[in-house]
Steps between C-alpha positions, in 0.01 A plus 500: 500500500200628317485493120256703305394478139522818308159597352543741202310834529328682220492886508187662340399856480148549642281793596674487838847518353751209460387176670682174538321167468616146559547303176266238624211756519562580133492132412174449701341793304601312185342184628842330541616295798814312562605173678893537531654272756356215704138407508405545862210636712627857484562517128169318419299737729636803314404356163161383620425852636608646158287257315189560714548882477536490115200286471298738717627804275423315175357147499577434129833657399792253505770514764860414431702296753875508440674192654872435574498261788663181633169385643430437864203408721249286337210596712565885454534434119164307487337791688618733219397251236152483651470880487625525154240244391221675702538845377312623192800675333716298274848464644795519252818339639842598376811298585809711560805295562370191685163356611584197704302251715194684642579810300485284178153376601389861550647602157338206331163594645483831317230574260770615251857374567802687347865443543792708415760328282754399764251420776454145624239289683566214738254256632534226757304317770441686825783469748506435873571832664656565841770307668389163375266233594490379858275366773294191536431262213141621479594872486764418222229294307250799543766739370564280202133446422452886511796551267350249254164685518683834413689324221160396354354847533797678336521242215131543435543876472795452254289253300200715488679816377730321252273226356776234598385162621535461863742202456729730291491776764606238767783393272628855457458591869675192628825696477603863439398557145605830329348652183659776306253753361439343165486155664239620745282617208529172324408315818193730548632644828514836338324675212771704337842649510503867494771749429324821608321581822 
């Protein structure tokens, strides 16, 4: 059974008569992108294309990235993080609802980081994906070593963007740690709580 996500349409009067546009086209024209749902290769590719297009159109005007995501693939998230860091446009991140796991790291990496009053952030160490760990002792050790390397990378990103000591980041990410909007600002994971968009 196929499921489809409804994408709202905007109707505008033009010289050619009434035309319908996808809501996402209107958002792109306003330099707004969204990450809603899991962080994966597909969602990240869409956002990266949008970031690169908007930089090419205007390399200095800020871009807003709205985030409501449970997180997802670390490698895909790090690809998006690298592009956010590499483009010349400032990227404002706005947390709507929840920015968890990899999505929290992307939110924290924004040049300006805003949260709506009832939104939350959750940070934790990277998790082992898939069906679990199996194979030879050497392959399990290689997987564990890689996971620890990714843990160091993600903790360093959080420390860099919050000013927290690395040891404190490791303490917080050793378990699922949630921050309400005001708590996130106090912990330097966010800049401000906003009540208007």
